[in-house]
C-alpha positions in Angstrom: -7.5 43.5 126.1 -9.1 44.9 129.2 -9.5 42.6 132.3 -11.9 43.0 135.2 -9.7 42.5 138.4 -12.1 43.6 141.2 -15.8 44.0 141.6 -17.0 45.9 144.7 -20.6 46.3 145.8 -21.3 48.9 143.1 -17.9 49.7 141.5 -15.4 47.9 139.3 -11.6 48.0 138.7 -10.1 46.9 135.4 -6.5 46.3 134.2 -5.6 48.3 131.1 -3.3 46.3 128.8 -2.7 49.4 126.8 -1.1 51.2 129.8 0.8 48.0 130.7 2.3 47.9 127.2 2.6 51.6 126.3 2.7 53.6 129.6 5.9 55.4 128.8 4.7 56.4 125.3 1.4 57.7 126.7 3.3 59.7 129.4 5.4 61.2 126.6 2.2 62.3 124.8 1.0 63.9 128.1 4.4 65.7 128.5 3.8 67.2 125.0 0.2 68.1 125.6 0.4 69.5 129.1 2.4 72.7 128.2 -0.2 73.4 125.5 -3.0 73.0 128.0 -1.2 75.2 130.5 -0.7 77.8 127.8 -4.4 77.6 126.8 -5.5 78.2 130.4 -2.8 80.7 131.5 -1.0 78.1 133.7 -4.0 77.3 135.7 -4.4 73.8 137.3 -6.0 71.8 134.5 -7.7 69.6 137.1 -9.9 72.6 138.0 -10.7 73.3 134.3 -12.0 69.8 133.5 -15.2 71.2 132.1 -13.3 73.2 129.4 -11.5 70.4 127.5 -11.5 66.7 126.9 -8.2 64.8 127.2 -9.1 62.4 124.4 -9.8 65.3 122.0 -6.3 66.7 122.7 -4.7 63.3 122.1 -7.0 62.0 119.4 -4.3 61.4 116.8 -2.1 59.3 119.0 -2.5 55.6 118.5 -1.9 54.5 122.1 -4.3 57.1 123.5 -6.8 55.9 120.9 -6.3 52.3 122.2 -6.8 53.5 125.8 -10.0 55.4 124.7 -11.2 52.1 123.1 -10.5 50.2 126.3 -12.3 52.8 128.3 -15.4 52.6 126.1 -15.5 48.9 126.8 -15.1 49.4 130.5 -17.9 52.0 130.6 -20.3 50.0 128.4 -19.6 46.8 130.5 -20.1 48.7 133.8 -23.3 50.5 132.8 -24.6 47.5 130.8 -26.0 49.7 128.0 -25.5 50.4 124.3 -27.6 53.6 124.6 -26.1 57.0 123.9 -23.7 58.3 126.6 -21.7 61.5 127.0 -18.3 61.6 128.5 -15.7 64.1 129.8 -12.1 63.3 130.7 -9.3 65.5 132.1 -5.7 65.3 133.2 -4.6 65.2 136.9 -0.9 65.9 137.1 0.1 66.3 140.7 3.0 66.3 143.1 2.6 64.5 146.5 1.4 67.7 148.2 -1.0 68.6 145.4 -3.3 65.6 145.4 -7.0 66.1 145.6 -8.8 66.5 148.9 -12.4 65.6 149.6 -14.5 66.3 146.5 -17.5 64.9 144.6 -18.6 64.5 141.0 -22.3 65.3 140.3 -22.6 63.0 137.3 -24.2 59.7 136.8 -20.9 57.8 136.8 -17.3 58.7 137.7 -14.0 57.0 137.3 -10.3 57.4 136.9 -7.4 55.8 135.1 -4.3 55.3 137.3 -1.6 56.0 134.7 1.8 56.9 136.2 3.4 57.0 139.7 0.2 56.1 141.5 1.3 53.1 143.6 2.1 55.1 146.8 -1.5 56.6 146.8 -4.9 55.5 147.8 -8.3 56.8 146.8 -10.5 56.9 149.9 -14.2 56.9 149.6 -16.6 57.1 152.6 -17.1 53.3 152.7 -14.1 51.8 151.0 -10.5 52.6 149.8 -8.8 51.7 146.5 -5.1 50.9 146.6 -4.0 52.7 143.4 -1.7 50.9 140.9 -0.6 52.1 137.5 -2.7 50.7 134.7 -5.9 50.3 136.7 -9.2 51.8 135.7 -11.7 52.5 138.5 -15.4 53.1 137.7 -18.4 53.6 140.0 -21.4 55.8 140.7 -21.0 59.6 140.6 -22.1 61.7 143.6 -19.6 59.8 145.8 -17.3 61.9 148.0 -13.6 60.8 147.8 -10.0 62.0 148.2 -6.5 60.9 147.4 -4.3 59.8 150.3 -0.5 59.7 150.2 0.6 57.2 152.9 4.1 57.1 151.4 5.7 60.1 149.7 6.6 59.9 146.1 8.8 61.9 143.7 7.7 63.3 140.4 4.2 63.7 139.1 1.3 61.4 139.9 -0.7 61.2 136.6 -4.3 60.1 136.4 -7.1 60.7 134.0 -10.5 61.5 135.6 -13.7 60.9 133.8 -17.4 61.4 134.2 -20.4 60.0 132.2 -23.9 61.1 131.8 -26.6 58.8 130.6 -29.3 61.4 129.5 -28.8 64.3 127.2 -28.6 67.8 128.7 -28.8 71.2 127.1 -25.6 71.9 125.2 -23.3 74.0 127.3 -20.4 71.9 128.5 -17.6 71.8 125.9 -15.8 68.9 127.6 -18.6 66.4 127.1 -18.4 64.3 124.0 -20.7 61.6 122.6 -19.6 58.2 123.5 
């Protein structure tokens, strides 16, 4: 069951019960999928190739990733307050402390991320507010909002998040990462 835990002016943060219950299993799936992704893209940073794959296509036969996808659909539908057709892309961010994302933007109707693993020592800074990241939280807000990841306290191992974007109107087919929602 998904739970709204914070509502900002125009963004929301939810708690994922799937991640709370099955985080280690989902991380294991990511550890199996990530080498295949790197092989497919010649070891390039998969964060930069977000438009060439969809995380949930790669993990579609895993029951816990399916549960997470189902929760994410509920979050997106609740936030956008619509049952109309939507399209969605989702990618893997797998970074060490010195590899987190600097200022960037998403030119989509809506943007969000799932804080999955080892995120507690990071913050996502937007121009007008900051999110204290915690594993199992799902942030969703407007697209076109410049933000970056801050690391106030160093961490070991990878920081794993899933980024996602949503469009609300159909576009000419060209982006292979967008899937119907």
